[in-house]
C-alpha positions in Angstrom: 55.9 56.0 -49.0 53.7 57.5 -51.6 52.2 55.1 -54.3 52.6 56.6 -57.8 50.6 55.2 -60.7 52.5 53.2 -63.2 52.7 54.6 -66.7 54.8 54.3 -69.8 57.9 56.4 -70.2 56.8 59.8 -71.5 53.1 59.2 -70.8 51.2 61.9 -69.0 48.9 60.7 -66.3 45.4 61.9 -66.6 43.4 61.5 -63.2 40.2 62.4 -65.1 40.4 59.0 -67.0 40.3 57.1 -64.0 37.2 59.2 -62.7 35.4 58.4 -66.1 36.0 54.8 -65.6 34.9 54.9 -62.0 31.6 56.7 -63.0 30.8 54.1 -65.8 31.3 51.3 -63.2 29.2 53.2 -60.6 26.4 53.7 -63.3 26.4 50.2 -64.2 26.0 49.0 -60.5 23.1 51.4 -60.0 21.4 50.2 -63.3 21.7 46.7 -62.2 20.2 47.4 -58.8 17.2 48.9 -60.4 16.5 46.3 -63.0 18.7 43.3 -62.3 20.5 44.0 -65.7 23.1 46.3 -66.8 21.9 48.9 -69.2 23.4 50.0 -72.4 26.2 52.5 -71.4 26.5 55.8 -72.8 30.0 56.1 -74.5 32.0 58.8 -76.3 35.4 59.0 -77.9 38.7 59.5 -75.9 40.4 62.6 -76.9 43.5 64.6 -76.9 43.5 68.4 -76.9 46.4 70.7 -77.3 47.5 74.2 -78.3 49.7 74.4 -81.3 50.9 78.0 -82.3 47.6 80.0 -82.8 45.2 77.1 -82.8 43.7 74.2 -81.0 44.2 70.7 -82.2 41.8 67.9 -81.1 42.3 64.3 -81.9 39.6 61.8 -81.1 39.6 57.9 -81.4 36.5 56.8 -83.2 37.1 53.6 -84.6 34.5 51.5 -86.6 32.6 54.8 -87.6 32.2 55.9 -91.1 33.0 59.5 -92.0 29.3 60.1 -93.0 28.2 59.2 -89.6 30.1 61.9 -87.9 28.9 65.5 -87.4 31.1 68.4 -86.0 29.9 71.9 -84.9 31.6 74.8 -82.9 29.8 77.5 -81.1 31.1 80.1 -78.7 34.3 78.2 -78.1 32.6 74.7 -77.6 33.3 71.8 -80.1 30.7 69.2 -80.4 31.4 65.9 -82.0 28.4 63.8 -82.6 28.0 60.4 -84.3 26.6 56.9 -84.4 28.5 53.5 -84.3 26.1 51.1 -85.8 26.1 47.5 -85.1 26.7 45.5 -88.2 25.5 42.1 -86.8 21.7 41.7 -86.5 21.5 38.6 -84.5 23.1 37.9 -81.1 26.0 35.7 -81.4 25.4 32.2 -79.8 27.9 31.4 -77.0 29.3 35.0 -76.6 30.8 35.1 -73.1 31.7 38.9 -72.9 30.7 42.0 -74.9 32.4 45.1 -74.5 32.0 46.8 -77.7 29.7 50.0 -77.8 27.0 51.0 -80.4 24.6 53.7 -80.5 24.8 57.4 -80.7 27.3 59.4 -78.8 27.9 63.2 -78.3 31.3 64.7 -76.9 31.7 68.4 -76.2 35.0 70.0 -75.7 35.0 73.6 -74.1 38.0 75.3 -75.6 37.7 78.4 -73.3 38.4 80.8 -76.1 36.6 82.0 -79.3 37.7 80.1 -82.4 37.5 81.1 -86.2 34.8 78.6 -87.4 35.5 79.6 -90.9 38.9 78.5 -91.0 38.5 75.2 -89.2 39.8 72.0 -90.7 38.9 68.2 -89.8 40.3 65.0 -91.3 39.4 61.3 -90.6 41.9 58.5 -91.1 42.3 55.0 -89.8 39.6 55.7 -86.8 41.1 59.1 -85.7 39.4 62.2 -86.2 41.6 65.4 -86.2 40.4 68.9 -85.9 42.2 72.2 -86.1 40.5 75.2 -84.8 42.4 78.6 -85.3 41.8 81.0 -82.4 40.3 84.3 -83.1 42.4 87.2 -83.2 42.0 89.1 -79.8 40.5 92.3 -80.3 42.6 95.4 -79.4 41.6 96.6 -76.1 40.8 100.3 -76.0 41.1 102.3 -73.0 39.6 105.7 -72.7 40.6 108.2 -69.9 37.7 109.7 -68.2 38.2 113.3 -66.9 37.0 113.8 -63.4 35.4 117.3 -62.8 35.6 119.0 -59.4 32.3 120.3 -58.3 
């Protein structure tokens, strides 16, 4: 009998999400073995990427960040999302038992595998969700030229 991961109806299983979680835990264990204390983890937003008609659509969950603290760029089919989540509280809260919120700078790159038209790119940010639409570049017409072979 094979074990199948449980998920909600209609939800697509993403095995890479589990690998990312495992990588973070392994990094934390390694950091603790060197210093005795866990180091601040690097973090990045969770994303959804899909193709729709003749464009790519990327949605990224980035709650708690102001639009002004985000930067988007695209080059050679690679979308880069940069930002910084700032900690609003200056003083450590007394009696805290658990701290799981991440603060600091992040960078997330998404390789689209195809050139996109940067001039027609659109982005919106609402309720902590960044939505980026990147139209695909029109494929150049492939030209083929027949080469004559001469007999010598």
